[in-house]
ZAFIZA-983757 format. One record per atom (N, C-alpha, C, CB): residue number from 1; atom name; residue in one letter; x, y, z. Coordinates in steps of 0.05 Angstrom, whole numbers. Glycine has a CB too. Layout:
N
+-----+-------+--------+--------+--------+--------+
| num | atome | residu |      X |      Y |      Z |
+-----+-------+--------+--------+--------+--------+
| NUM |    CA |      a |      X |      Y |      Z |
...
+-----+-------+--------+--------+--------+--------+
***
This chain:
81
+-----+-------+--------+--------+--------+--------+
| num | atome | residu |      X |      Y |      Z |
+-----+-------+--------+--------+--------+--------+
|   1 |     N |      m |   -803 |   1283 |   -872 |
|   1 |    CA |      m |   -784 |   1263 |   -881 |
|   1 |     C |      m |   -797 |   1244 |   -901 |
|   1 |    CB |      m |   -772 |   1247 |   -858 |
|   2 |     N |      m |   -823 |   1238 |   -897 |
|   2 |    CA |      m |   -836 |   1219 |   -914 |
|   2 |     C |      m |   -835 |   1227 |   -944 |
|   2 |    CB |      m |   -866 |   1216 |   -905 |
|   3 |     N |      g |   -838 |   1253 |   -949 |
|   3 |    CA |      g |   -837 |   1262 |   -977 |
|   3 |     C |      g |   -810 |   1259 |   -990 |
|   3 |    CB |      g |   -845 |   1291 |   -979 |
|   4 |     N |      c |   -789 |   1260 |   -973 |
|   4 |    CA |      c |   -762 |   1255 |   -984 |
|   4 |     C |      c |   -757 |   1226 |   -990 |
|   4 |    CB |      c |   -741 |   1265 |   -963 |
|   5 |     N |      r |   -769 |   1208 |   -975 |
|   5 |    CA |      r |   -764 |   1180 |   -979 |
|   5 |     C |      r |   -782 |   1168 |  -1000 |
|   5 |    CB |      r |   -767 |   1165 |   -953 |
|   6 |     N |      d |   -807 |   1178 |  -1002 |
|   6 |    CA |      d |   -826 |   1167 |  -1020 |
|   6 |     C |      d |   -841 |   1190 |  -1034 |
|   6 |    CB |      d |   -846 |   1148 |  -1006 |
|   7 |     N |      p |   -828 |   1204 |  -1053 |
|   7 |    CA |      p |   -841 |   1228 |  -1065 |
|   7 |     C |      p |   -866 |   1222 |  -1080 |
|   7 |    CB |      p |   -821 |   1241 |  -1083 |
|   8 |     N |      e |   -870 |   1198 |  -1089 |
|   8 |    CA |      e |   -894 |   1191 |  -1104 |
|   8 |     C |      e |   -917 |   1182 |  -1086 |
|   8 |    CB |      e |   -888 |   1169 |  -1124 |
|   9 |     N |      g |   -911 |   1177 |  -1060 |
|   9 |    CA |      g |   -931 |   1169 |  -1041 |
|   9 |     C |      g |   -943 |   1142 |  -1047 |
|   9 |    CB |      g |   -953 |   1189 |  -1041 |
|  10 |     N |      t |   -927 |   1123 |  -1058 |
|  10 |    CA |      t |   -937 |   1097 |  -1065 |
|  10 |     C |      t |   -930 |   1075 |  -1045 |
|  10 |    CB |      t |   -926 |   1089 |  -1092 |
|  11 |     N |      r |   -914 |   1081 |  -1025 |
|  11 |    CA |      r |   -906 |   1061 |  -1005 |
|  11 |     C |      r |   -920 |   1065 |   -979 |
|  11 |    CB |      r |   -875 |   1062 |  -1001 |
|  12 |     N |      t |   -925 |   1043 |   -965 |
|  12 |    CA |      t |   -938 |   1045 |   -939 |
|  12 |     C |      t |   -917 |   1052 |   -918 |
|  12 |    CB |      t |   -951 |   1018 |   -931 |
|  13 |     N |      d |   -926 |   1061 |   -895 |
|  13 |    CA |      d |   -907 |   1067 |   -873 |
|  13 |     C |      d |   -891 |   1042 |   -866 |
|  13 |    CB |      d |   -923 |   1076 |   -848 |
|  14 |     N |      a |   -903 |   1019 |   -866 |
|  14 |    CA |      a |   -889 |    994 |   -859 |
|  14 |     C |      a |   -866 |    988 |   -879 |
|  14 |    CB |      a |   -908 |    970 |   -858 |
|  15 |     N |      e |   -871 |    993 |   -904 |
|  15 |    CA |      e |   -850 |    989 |   -925 |
|  15 |     C |      e |   -827 |   1008 |   -921 |
|  15 |    CB |      e |   -862 |    992 |   -953 |
|  16 |     N |      l |   -833 |   1033 |   -915 |
|  16 |    CA |      l |   -812 |   1053 |   -911 |
|  16 |     C |      l |   -796 |   1047 |   -885 |
|  16 |    CB |      l |   -825 |   1081 |   -909 |
|  17 |     N |      i |   -810 |   1039 |   -864 |
|  17 |    CA |      i |   -796 |   1032 |   -839 |
|  17 |     C |      i |   -778 |   1008 |   -844 |
|  17 |    CB |      i |   -816 |   1027 |   -816 |
|  18 |     N |      s |   -788 |    989 |   -859 |
|  18 |    CA |      s |   -772 |    965 |   -865 |
|  18 |     C |      s |   -746 |    973 |   -881 |
|  18 |    CB |      s |   -788 |    945 |   -882 |
|  19 |     N |      a |   -749 |    991 |   -900 |
|  19 |    CA |      a |   -725 |   1001 |   -915 |
|  19 |     C |      a |   -706 |   1015 |   -897 |
|  19 |    CB |      a |   -734 |   1019 |   -938 |
|  20 |     N |      l |   -716 |   1031 |   -878 |
|  20 |    CA |      l |   -699 |   1045 |   -859 |
|  20 |     C |      l |   -684 |   1025 |   -841 |
|  20 |    CB |      l |   -715 |   1064 |   -842 |
|  21 |     N |      q |   -698 |   1004 |   -834 |
|  21 |    CA |      q |   -685 |    983 |   -817 |
|  21 |     C |      q |   -664 |    968 |   -833 |
|  21 |    CB |      q |   -706 |    964 |   -805 |
|  22 |     N |      r |   -670 |    962 |   -858 |
|  22 |    CA |      r |   -651 |    947 |   -874 |
|  22 |     C |      r |   -625 |    963 |   -880 |
|  22 |    CB |      r |   -664 |    939 |   -901 |
|  23 |     N |      t |   -627 |    990 |   -879 |
|  23 |    CA |      t |   -603 |   1007 |   -882 |
|  23 |     C |      t |   -591 |   1015 |   -856 |
|  23 |    CB |      t |   -610 |   1032 |   -899 |
|  24 |     N |      w |   -600 |   1004 |   -834 |
|  24 |    CA |      w |   -590 |   1008 |   -807 |
|  24 |     C |      w |   -594 |   1037 |   -797 |
|  24 |    CB |      w |   -561 |   1001 |   -806 |
|  25 |     N |      l |   -613 |   1052 |   -810 |
|  25 |    CA |      l |   -618 |   1079 |   -800 |
|  25 |     C |      l |   -638 |   1077 |   -776 |
|  25 |    CB |      l |   -630 |   1096 |   -822 |
|  26 |     N |      l |   -654 |   1057 |   -775 |
|  26 |    CA |      l |   -672 |   1052 |   -753 |
|  26 |     C |      l |   -665 |   1024 |   -742 |
|  26 |    CB |      l |   -702 |   1054 |   -761 |
|  27 |     N |      p |   -667 |   1021 |   -715 |
|  27 |    CA |      p |   -662 |    994 |   -704 |
|  27 |     C |      p |   -683 |    974 |   -712 |
|  27 |    CB |      p |   -660 |    996 |   -674 |
|  28 |     N |      k |   -676 |    949 |   -711 |
|  28 |    CA |      k |   -695 |    927 |   -717 |
|  28 |     C |      k |   -717 |    927 |   -697 |
|  28 |    CB |      k |   -681 |    899 |   -717 |
|  29 |     N |      d |   -739 |    913 |   -703 |
|  29 |    CA |      d |   -762 |    911 |   -685 |
|  29 |     C |      d |   -753 |    901 |   -658 |
|  29 |    CB |      d |   -784 |    893 |   -697 |
|  30 |     N |      g |   -764 |    913 |   -637 |
|  30 |    CA |      g |   -759 |    904 |   -610 |
|  30 |     C |      g |   -736 |    919 |   -597 |
|  30 |    CB |      g |   -753 |    875 |   -610 |
|  31 |     N |      v |   -720 |    933 |   -612 |
|  31 |    CA |      v |   -698 |    948 |   -601 |
|  31 |     C |      v |   -706 |    978 |   -602 |
|  31 |    CB |      v |   -671 |    944 |   -618 |
|  32 |     N |      h |   -699 |    992 |   -580 |
|  32 |    CA |      h |   -707 |   1020 |   -578 |
|  32 |     C |      h |   -682 |   1038 |   -578 |
|  32 |    CB |      h |   -723 |   1025 |   -552 |
|  33 |     N |      d |   -681 |   1057 |   -597 |
|  33 |    CA |      d |   -660 |   1076 |   -599 |
|  33 |     C |      d |   -673 |   1103 |   -603 |
|  33 |    CB |      d |   -640 |   1069 |   -622 |
|  34 |     N |      a |   -676 |   1118 |   -581 |
|  34 |    CA |      a |   -691 |   1143 |   -582 |
|  34 |     C |      a |   -678 |   1163 |   -601 |
|  34 |    CB |      a |   -693 |   1155 |   -554 |
|  35 |     N |      a |   -651 |   1165 |   -602 |
|  35 |    CA |      a |   -638 |   1184 |   -620 |
|  35 |     C |      a |   -643 |   1178 |   -649 |
|  35 |    CB |      a |   -608 |   1184 |   -614 |
|  36 |     N |      a |   -640 |   1153 |   -657 |
|  36 |    CA |      a |   -645 |   1145 |   -685 |
|  36 |     C |      a |   -675 |   1149 |   -692 |
|  36 |    CB |      a |   -637 |   1116 |   -690 |
|  37 |     N |      e |   -692 |   1142 |   -674 |
|  37 |    CA |      e |   -721 |   1145 |   -680 |
|  37 |     C |      e |   -729 |   1174 |   -683 |
|  37 |    CB |      e |   -738 |   1132 |   -658 |
|  38 |     N |      a |   -716 |   1192 |   -667 |
|  38 |    CA |      a |   -722 |   1220 |   -669 |
|  38 |     C |      a |   -712 |   1232 |   -696 |
|  38 |    CB |      a |   -710 |   1236 |   -646 |
|  39 |     N |      k |   -688 |   1222 |   -705 |
|  39 |    CA |      k |   -676 |   1233 |   -728 |
|  39 |     C |      k |   -687 |   1221 |   -754 |
|  39 |    CB |      k |   -646 |   1228 |   -728 |
|  40 |     N |      f |   -695 |   1196 |   -754 |
|  40 |    CA |      f |   -703 |   1182 |   -779 |
|  40 |     C |      f |   -732 |   1173 |   -779 |
|  40 |    CB |      f |   -685 |   1159 |   -784 |
|  41 |     N |      s |   -749 |   1183 |   -761 |
|  41 |    CA |      s |   -777 |   1175 |   -761 |
|  41 |     C |      s |   -790 |   1187 |   -786 |
|  41 |    CB |      s |   -792 |   1185 |   -735 |
|  42 |     N |      l |   -813 |   1176 |   -793 |
|  42 |    CA |      l |   -826 |   1185 |   -818 |
|  42 |     C |      l |   -837 |   1214 |   -816 |
|  42 |    CB |      l |   -849 |   1167 |   -824 |
|  43 |     N |      d |   -840 |   1224 |   -792 |
|  43 |    CA |      d |   -850 |   1251 |   -789 |
|  43 |     C |      d |   -828 |   1271 |   -779 |
|  43 |    CB |      d |   -874 |   1252 |   -770 |
|  44 |     N |      s |   -803 |   1263 |   -781 |
|  44 |    CA |      s |   -781 |   1281 |   -773 |
|  44 |     C |      s |   -778 |   1304 |   -794 |
|  44 |    CB |      s |   -755 |   1266 |   -769 |
|  45 |     N |      i |   -767 |   1326 |   -785 |
|  45 |    CA |      i |   -763 |   1349 |   -802 |
|  45 |     C |      i |   -736 |   1347 |   -817 |
|  45 |    CB |      i |   -764 |   1375 |   -785 |
|  46 |     N |      v |   -737 |   1353 |   -843 |
|  46 |    CA |      v |   -712 |   1353 |   -859 |
|  46 |     C |      v |   -705 |   1383 |   -864 |
|  46 |    CB |      v |   -716 |   1338 |   -886 |
|  47 |     N |      g |   -680 |   1390 |   -856 |
|  47 |    CA |      g |   -671 |   1418 |   -861 |
|  47 |     C |      g |   -667 |   1423 |   -890 |
|  47 |    CB |      g |   -645 |   1423 |   -845 |
|  48 |     N |      d |   -661 |   1449 |   -897 |
|  48 |    CA |      d |   -655 |   1456 |   -924 |
|  48 |     C |      d |   -632 |   1440 |   -935 |
|  48 |    CB |      d |   -649 |   1487 |   -926 |
|  49 |     N |      d |   -636 |   1428 |   -958 |
|  49 |    CA |      d |   -616 |   1411 |   -971 |
|  49 |     C |      d |   -606 |   1389 |   -952 |
|  49 |    CB |      d |   -592 |   1428 |   -979 |
|  50 |     N |      g |   -623 |   1380 |   -933 |
|  50 |    CA |      g |   -615 |   1359 |   -915 |
|  50 |     C |      g |   -593 |   1367 |   -896 |
|  50 |    CB |      g |   -607 |   1334 |   -930 |
|  51 |     N |      s |   -592 |   1392 |   -889 |
|  51 |    CA |      s |   -570 |   1403 |   -873 |
|  51 |     C |      s |   -568 |   1390 |   -845 |
|  51 |    CB |      s |   -574 |   1433 |   -869 |
|  52 |     N |      n |   -589 |   1377 |   -836 |
|  52 |    CA |      n |   -587 |   1364 |   -810 |
|  52 |     C |      n |   -578 |   1335 |   -812 |
|  52 |    CB |      n |   -614 |   1365 |   -796 |
|  53 |     N |      y |   -568 |   1327 |   -835 |
|  53 |    CA |      y |   -558 |   1300 |   -839 |
|  53 |     C |      y |   -529 |   1301 |   -850 |
|  53 |    CB |      y |   -575 |   1284 |   -859 |
|  54 |     N |      s |   -512 |   1283 |   -841 |
|  54 |    CA |      s |   -485 |   1281 |   -851 |
|  54 |     C |      s |   -485 |   1270 |   -879 |
|  54 |    CB |      s |   -467 |   1264 |   -832 |
|  55 |     N |      a |   -462 |   1272 |   -892 |
|  55 |    CA |      a |   -460 |   1261 |   -920 |
|  55 |     C |      a |   -465 |   1231 |   -920 |
|  55 |    CB |      a |   -431 |   1267 |   -931 |
|  56 |     N |      g |   -455 |   1217 |   -900 |
|  56 |    CA |      g |   -460 |   1188 |   -899 |
|  56 |     C |      g |   -490 |   1182 |   -894 |
|  56 |    CB |      g |   -444 |   1176 |   -876 |
|  57 |     N |      e |   -503 |   1197 |   -877 |
|  57 |    CA |      e |   -532 |   1193 |   -873 |
|  57 |     C |      e |   -548 |   1198 |   -898 |
|  57 |    CB |      e |   -542 |   1211 |   -849 |
|  58 |     N |      k |   -540 |   1218 |   -913 |
|  58 |    CA |      k |   -553 |   1224 |   -938 |
|  58 |     C |      k |   -550 |   1201 |   -958 |
|  58 |    CB |      k |   -543 |   1250 |   -951 |
|  59 |     N |      q |   -526 |   1189 |   -958 |
|  59 |    CA |      q |   -522 |   1166 |   -976 |
|  59 |     C |      q |   -539 |   1142 |   -967 |
|  59 |    CB |      q |   -492 |   1158 |   -975 |
|  60 |     N |      m |   -541 |   1138 |   -941 |
|  60 |    CA |      m |   -558 |   1116 |   -931 |
|  60 |     C |      m |   -587 |   1121 |   -937 |
|  60 |    CB |      m |   -554 |   1113 |   -900 |
|  61 |     N |      l |   -596 |   1147 |   -936 |
|  61 |    CA |      l |   -624 |   1153 |   -943 |
|  61 |     C |      l |   -629 |   1148 |   -973 |
|  61 |    CB |      l |   -630 |   1182 |   -936 |
|  62 |     N |      a |   -609 |   1154 |   -989 |
|  62 |    CA |      a |   -611 |   1148 |  -1018 |
|  62 |     C |      a |   -614 |   1118 |  -1023 |
|  62 |    CB |      a |   -587 |   1160 |  -1034 |
|  63 |     N |      l |   -598 |   1102 |  -1008 |
|  63 |    CA |      l |   -601 |   1073 |  -1010 |
|  63 |     C |      l |   -628 |   1064 |  -1000 |
|  63 |    CB |      l |   -578 |   1060 |   -994 |
|  64 |     N |      c |   -638 |   1077 |   -979 |
|  64 |    CA |      c |   -664 |   1071 |   -968 |
|  64 |     C |      c |   -686 |   1075 |   -989 |
|  64 |    CB |      c |   -670 |   1088 |   -943 |
|  65 |     N |      r |   -684 |   1097 |  -1003 |
|  65 |    CA |      r |   -703 |   1103 |  -1025 |
|  65 |     C |      r |   -702 |   1081 |  -1046 |
|  65 |    CB |      r |   -698 |   1130 |  -1037 |
|  66 |     N |      a |   -678 |   1073 |  -1054 |
|  66 |    CA |      a |   -675 |   1052 |  -1074 |
|  66 |     C |      a |   -688 |   1026 |  -1065 |
|  66 |    CB |      a |   -646 |   1048 |  -1082 |
|  67 |     N |      l |   -683 |   1019 |  -1039 |
|  67 |    CA |      l |   -695 |    994 |  -1028 |
|  67 |     C |      l |   -725 |    996 |  -1027 |
|  67 |    CB |      l |   -683 |    988 |  -1001 |
|  68 |     N |      a |   -735 |   1020 |  -1019 |
|  68 |    CA |      a |   -764 |   1023 |  -1017 |
|  68 |     C |      a |   -778 |   1021 |  -1044 |
|  68 |    CB |      a |   -771 |   1050 |  -1004 |
|  69 |     N |      k |   -764 |   1030 |  -1065 |
|  69 |    CA |      k |   -775 |   1028 |  -1092 |
|  69 |     C |      k |   -772 |   1000 |  -1104 |
|  69 |    CB |      k |   -761 |   1048 |  -1110 |
|  70 |     N |      n |   -759 |    982 |  -1090 |
|  70 |    CA |      n |   -753 |    955 |  -1100 |
|  70 |     C |      n |   -738 |    956 |  -1127 |
|  70 |    CB |      n |   -780 |    940 |  -1104 |
|  71 |     N |      s |   -718 |    974 |  -1128 |
|  71 |    CA |      s |   -701 |    977 |  -1152 |
|  71 |     C |      s |   -688 |    950 |  -1158 |
|  71 |    CB |      s |   -681 |    999 |  -1148 |
|  72 |     N |      r |   -687 |    943 |  -1183 |
|  72 |    CA |      r |   -675 |    918 |  -1191 |
|  72 |     C |      r |   -645 |    920 |  -1192 |
|  72 |    CB |      r |   -685 |    908 |  -1218 |
|  73 |     N |      i |   -635 |    944 |  -1198 |
|  73 |    CA |      i |   -606 |    949 |  -1200 |
|  73 |     C |      i |   -600 |    974 |  -1183 |
|  73 |    CB |      i |   -597 |    953 |  -1229 |
|  74 |     N |      i |   -580 |    970 |  -1165 |
|  74 |    CA |      i |   -570 |    992 |  -1149 |
|  74 |     C |      i |   -540 |    994 |  -1153 |
|  74 |    CB |      i |   -578 |    988 |  -1118 |
|  75 |     N |      v |   -531 |   1017 |  -1162 |
|  75 |    CA |      v |   -502 |   1021 |  -1167 |
|  75 |     C |      v |   -491 |   1036 |  -1143 |
|  75 |    CB |      v |   -497 |   1037 |  -1193 |
|  76 |     N |      l |   -471 |   1024 |  -1130 |
|  76 |    CA |      l |   -457 |   1036 |  -1108 |
|  76 |     C |      l |   -429 |   1043 |  -1116 |
|  76 |    CB |      l |   -457 |   1017 |  -1083 |
|  77 |     N |      v |   -421 |   1068 |  -1111 |
|  77 |    CA |      v |   -395 |   1078 |  -1118 |
|  77 |     C |      v |   -381 |   1088 |  -1093 |
|  77 |    CB |      v |   -396 |   1100 |  -1140 |
|  78 |     N |      s |   -357 |   1078 |  -1088 |
|  78 |    CA |      s |   -342 |   1087 |  -1065 |
|  78 |     C |      s |   -319 |   1105 |  -1075 |
|  78 |    CB |      s |   -331 |   1064 |  -1049 |
|  79 |     N |      l |   -316 |   1129 |  -1064 |
|  79 |    CA |      l |   -295 |   1147 |  -1073 |
|  79 |     C |      l |   -271 |   1146 |  -1054 |
|  79 |    CB |      l |   -306 |   1175 |  -1074 |
|  80 |     N |      i |   -269 |   1125 |  -1039 |
|  80 |    CA |      i |   -246 |   1122 |  -1020 |
|  80 |     C |      i |   -222 |   1113 |  -1036 |
|  80 |    CB |      i |   -253 |   1102 |   -997 |
|  81 |     N |      n |   -200 |   1127 |  -1032 |
|  81 |    CA |      n |   -175 |   1120 |  -1046 |
|  81 |     C |      n |   -159 |   1099 |  -1032 |
|  81 |    CB |      n |   -157 |   1145 |  -1051 |
+-----+-------+--------+--------+--------+--------+
***
């Protein structure tokens, strides 16, 4: 999973975990959620084309990458009618 979130390898584990927590994929410090930690830990396995993640989870992971990169501009588009 780490390569998917930080392909350049420039972020620390703490920075990546912080981005996961800010996107609500991992619980905040002090809270334990075994299911989320198993699915979104830095060493979890990613299936082909992210097949083990829902479309919404993939969107949240994309937001997580943008936060981890400290992007100045993030464009969010909702396709809900």
